[in-house]
Structures are given as structure tokens and as C-alpha cells.
C-alpha positions in Angstrom: -16.0 86.2 66.7 -17.4 87.2 63.1 -20.0 85.0 61.8 -17.8 84.1 58.7 -14.9 83.2 60.6 -17.0 81.1 62.9 -18.4 79.1 59.9 -14.9 78.7 58.7 -13.9 77.4 61.9 -16.8 75.1 62.2 -16.2 73.7 58.8 -12.6 73.0 59.6 -13.7 71.4 62.6 -16.4 69.1 60.9 -13.8 67.7 58.3 -12.2 64.7 59.1 -8.5 63.5 58.8 -7.5 62.8 55.2 -6.5 59.4 55.0 -4.3 57.4 52.2 -4.9 54.2 50.8 -3.0 52.1 48.0 -4.5 49.4 45.9 -3.7 47.2 42.9 -4.7 48.4 39.5 -6.0 45.8 37.1 -6.3 47.5 33.6 -3.0 49.2 33.4 -1.7 47.0 30.6 -0.1 50.0 28.6 1.7 53.0 29.8 -1.0 55.1 28.3 -3.6 53.4 30.6 -2.1 55.5 33.4 -3.6 58.8 31.8 -7.0 57.2 31.4 -6.8 56.5 35.3 -5.8 60.0 35.9 -8.3 61.5 33.9 -11.2 59.3 35.4 -9.8 60.2 39.0 -10.4 63.9 38.4 -14.2 63.3 38.5 -14.1 61.2 41.9 -16.2 62.2 44.8 -14.7 62.7 48.1 -11.5 61.2 47.3 -8.5 61.9 45.1 -5.6 60.1 43.1 -2.2 61.0 44.4 0.1 58.7 42.5 0.1 55.8 39.9 2.9 53.6 39.6 2.7 52.0 36.3 5.5 49.6 37.1 4.2 48.0 40.3 0.3 48.4 39.1 -0.3 50.4 42.2 -2.5 53.6 43.0 -2.4 55.8 45.9 -5.8 57.6 46.9 -6.5 60.0 49.7 -10.1 60.7 51.2 -11.6 62.3 54.1 -12.6 59.9 56.7 -15.8 62.1 57.5 -16.7 62.5 53.9 -20.0 60.8 52.7 -19.3 57.1 51.8 -16.2 56.9 54.0 -17.3 57.8 57.7 -17.0 54.9 59.6 -16.4 52.8 56.8 -14.2 49.3 57.1 -11.2 49.2 54.9 -13.0 46.8 52.3 -16.0 49.3 52.2 -13.4 52.1 51.3 -11.8 49.9 48.4 -15.4 49.3 47.2 -16.7 53.1 47.2 -13.5 54.0 45.2 -13.3 51.2 42.9 -17.0 51.5 41.9 -16.3 55.2 40.9 -13.3 54.3 38.9 -15.1 51.4 37.2 -17.9 53.7 36.3 -15.6 56.3 34.9 -13.2 54.1 32.9 -16.2 51.8 31.3 -15.3 49.0 33.5 -11.8 48.7 32.1 -9.9 49.6 35.3 -10.5 47.9 38.6 -9.0 48.5 42.1 -7.8 45.5 44.3 -6.3 45.0 47.5 -2.6 44.6 47.0 -1.1 41.3 46.9 0.9 40.1 49.8 3.9 38.8 48.2 6.9 41.3 48.4 8.5 42.4 45.0 11.3 40.4 45.5 9.2 37.3 45.6 7.5 37.6 42.2 8.9 36.4 38.9 8.9 37.9 35.8 7.8 35.8 32.7 7.7 37.3 29.2 5.9 35.9 26.3 6.3 37.1 22.5 2.9 36.8 20.9 2.3 36.4 17.4 -0.2 39.2 15.9 -0.2 41.3 18.9 -0.2 44.4 16.8 -2.8 46.7 18.1 -4.5 48.0 21.3 -7.4 45.6 21.2 -4.9 42.6 20.8 -3.1 43.6 23.7 -6.1 44.1 26.0 -7.3 40.8 25.0 -3.8 39.1 26.1 -3.8 41.2 29.2 -7.6 40.2 30.2 -6.6 36.5 29.3 -4.1 36.4 32.2 -4.5 39.3 34.5 -7.1 37.8 36.6 -5.4 34.5 36.9 -4.8 33.1 40.5 -1.0 33.9 41.2 -0.5 36.9 38.7 0.5 39.9 40.6 0.1 42.2 37.4 0.8 42.0 33.8 1.4 44.4 30.8 0.8 44.0 27.3 2.9 46.0 24.3 1.5 45.7 20.6 4.7 47.8 20.1 7.0 45.1 21.3 4.8 42.1 20.6 5.7 41.3 24.1 3.0 40.2 27.2 4.8 40.4 30.6 3.6 38.6 33.7 4.6 39.0 37.2 3.6 35.9 39.0 3.9 34.3 42.6 5.8 31.2 41.7 4.0 29.3 44.2 0.7 29.7 42.8 1.1 29.5 39.0 3.8 28.9 36.4 4.8 30.0 32.9 3.4 26.7 31.6 0.0 27.2 33.1 -0.1 30.8 31.8 0.8 29.5 28.3 -2.0 27.1 28.4 -4.4 29.6 29.2 -3.4 31.7 26.4 -3.5 28.9 24.0 -6.9 28.2 25.2 -7.8 31.9 24.2 -6.3 31.0 20.8 -3.5 33.6 21.5 -0.6 32.4 19.4 2.9 32.3 21.4 6.3 32.7 19.3 8.2 29.6 20.1 11.5 31.2 21.4 13.6 28.1 19.7 12.1 28.8 16.5 13.8 32.1 16.4 17.3 30.8 16.3 19.4 32.1 13.5 19.8 29.5 10.9 23.1 27.7 10.3 25.4 28.8 7.5 25.2 26.6 4.3 28.7 25.4 3.3 
């Protein structure tokens, strides 16, 4: 066997199996944040981003289970390794978490119309106010639509609880009943 072929065979034998993991992504509050995550992931060491699903706020990564930082690592250590890199690469605006255990069908969608939600910073502020709340699986905030959308576990939180948190953060909700059409004058 030629030396180069032997070294190639040795390096292939030393490489571990590629593993796949899926995490919830906190920080995907607008569709363009998917690009931020994808760009940051290009600089990841020993792992790579395979897919980002904005609608479910999930990302799939692969890694070599024999690579530095992953060899003999437990699932929570794998998450910590990838999350630490992503946080650094996104200035701590994107965080990876274990996905919730409630099936998609068990989540309840709640929309809020927000007064003054007219820029990316405002959207991020509204998003941050609710994204980490107990029972919130994921959230989005669109300054284009003036809307905050949450997907919640209804056994852990409610529309009223989220509205209260938003009010405490001085985020003004538009009262849906105030948007009714005025009655015609006779």
C-alpha cells in the first residue's frame, strides 16, 4: 500500500460517525434572522448547520462524534458546545435550546397587534419580552405587520399572562374591540 493511500485510509478510520441533532432556536423573531443564523453557522467548528425551519423555530445540525468537543459528549454537552459557538457568532442574539416536548398540535397560536411596532429594534424588544416565558414554545414579531405571534402550551400560560408581561414592559397592545368600524350616522 502506498503511504498516501495508507494515511487517507487511516484518517477515514479515525473519523467518527456524523450525528444529527435538532434544537429550538430562540432569536428567530423575523424571517431574515434565518440568514443571520446561517451566516454565523458557516464559522462553526466541528459541526455544521443543515437546515433552519423558521415556522417551527427549529434548526438541525450535524457533527462528527469523534471531533474535539464532541467525543464521548452527553447530549446536553453537545447542545452547550454548539450553543456557545452560535451565541458568540451572533453577539448573543440567537440561543439554542432543547425542543419542547409538546407536539405541534397541542400548541395554541396567539396574535397580538402592537402599537408602535414599526422597526426591527421594537420587534426584537417585543419578542424578547415573551420568548423566554414559561409555556411559550416560540414567538415572532413583525414590524411590517405590527404583530407579535406566540405559540404556547395552554397548560402553562395564557393570552392574559402574556399580555400582562407586555404591559409591564410598556409595550402597548391595540385593543381588538377598538378597531371596530364606526356605525353610520343617520
